[in-house]
Kinemage of the C-alpha trace (Angstrom):
@kinemage 1
@onewidth
@group {chain A} dominant
@subgroup {mainchain}
@vectorlist {calphas} color= white
{ca unk a 1} P 12.883 45.310 33.766
{ca unk a 2} L 13.704 41.765 32.699
{ca unk a 3} L 13.146 39.988 29.385
{ca unk a 4} L 13.897 36.527 28.089
{ca unk a 5} L 16.138 37.247 25.136
{ca unk a 6} L 17.379 34.936 22.407
{ca unk a 7} L 21.066 34.756 21.560
{ca unk a 8} L 20.344 37.407 18.912
{ca unk a 9} L 18.895 39.730 21.552
{ca unk a 10} L 15.254 39.265 20.507
{ca unk a 11} L 12.458 39.329 23.096
{ca unk a 12} L 11.304 35.691 22.882
{ca unk a 13} L 8.047 36.143 24.802
{ca unk a 14} L 6.972 39.218 22.806
{ca unk a 15} L 7.730 37.416 19.539
{ca unk a 16} L 5.741 34.371 20.702
{ca unk a 17} L 2.720 36.476 21.683
{ca unk a 18} L 2.758 38.222 18.301
{ca unk a 19} L 3.240 34.976 16.366
{ca unk a 20} L 0.287 33.380 18.186
{ca unk a 21} L -1.820 36.502 17.573
{ca unk a 22} L -2.746 36.800 21.228
{ca unk a 23} L -5.364 39.556 21.613
{ca unk a 24} L -4.146 42.847 23.067
{ca unk a 25} L -6.380 42.560 26.145
{ca unk a 26} L -4.819 39.203 27.027
{ca unk a 27} L -1.313 40.565 26.431
{ca unk a 28} L -2.162 43.490 28.719
{ca unk a 29} L -3.426 41.139 31.461
{ca unk a 30} L -0.264 39.036 31.103
{ca unk a 31} L 1.940 42.138 31.264
{ca unk a 32} L 0.079 43.308 34.369
{ca unk a 33} L 0.948 40.038 36.130
{ca unk a 34} L 4.567 40.325 35.009
{ca unk a 35} L 4.735 43.913 36.304
{ca unk a 36} L 3.204 42.873 39.647
{ca unk a 37} L 5.657 40.003 39.892
{ca unk a 38} L 8.591 42.303 39.152
{ca unk a 39} L 7.517 44.952 41.657
{ca unk a 40} L 6.219 42.821 44.512
{ca unk a 41} L 7.646 39.330 44.131
{ca unk a 42} L 5.947 35.981 43.531
{ca unk a 43} L 3.934 36.106 46.769
{ca unk a 44} L 1.679 38.846 45.351
{ca unk a 45} L 0.364 36.598 42.554
{ca unk a 46} L -0.339 33.258 44.294
{ca unk a 47} L 0.124 30.246 42.044
{ca unk a 48} L 1.689 32.257 39.228
{ca unk a 49} L 5.186 30.902 39.858
{ca unk a 50} L 5.973 27.303 40.775
{ca unk a 51} L 7.225 26.757 44.311
{ca unk a 52} L 10.184 24.643 43.257
{ca unk a 53} L 12.657 25.600 40.552
{ca unk a 54} L 12.898 23.653 37.296
{ca unk a 55} L 16.626 24.414 37.256
{ca unk a 56} L 18.953 26.412 39.484
{ca unk a 57} L 17.236 29.781 40.086
{ca unk a 58} L 14.748 29.134 37.257
{ca unk a 59} L 11.041 28.894 38.059
{ca unk a 60} L 8.107 28.039 35.841
{ca unk a 61} L 5.399 30.628 35.314
{ca unk a 62} L 1.832 29.344 34.974
{ca unk a 63} L -0.193 31.042 32.271
{ca unk a 64} L -3.781 30.292 31.283
{ca unk a 65} L -4.907 31.697 27.977
{ca unk a 66} L -7.860 31.619 25.646
{ca unk a 67} L -6.242 30.506 22.390
{ca unk a 68} L -9.422 30.558 20.316
{ca unk a 69} L -10.633 33.925 21.577
{ca unk a 70} L -10.349 36.851 19.198
């Protein structure tokens, strides 16, 4: 399992989701995509990962949320 950790070892994405008060159902849907990506690679979730890297071996993940939804 992979996480994006800060220099202090904190899970940056988890902290961001909590800070933004993203509803649990949206977090679960996001985690499902992450799990699918981890298990099957980017081809299994078309359009989820950019085709070209933003830096060496770093790709952008596209996420659509519903900020105002509770």
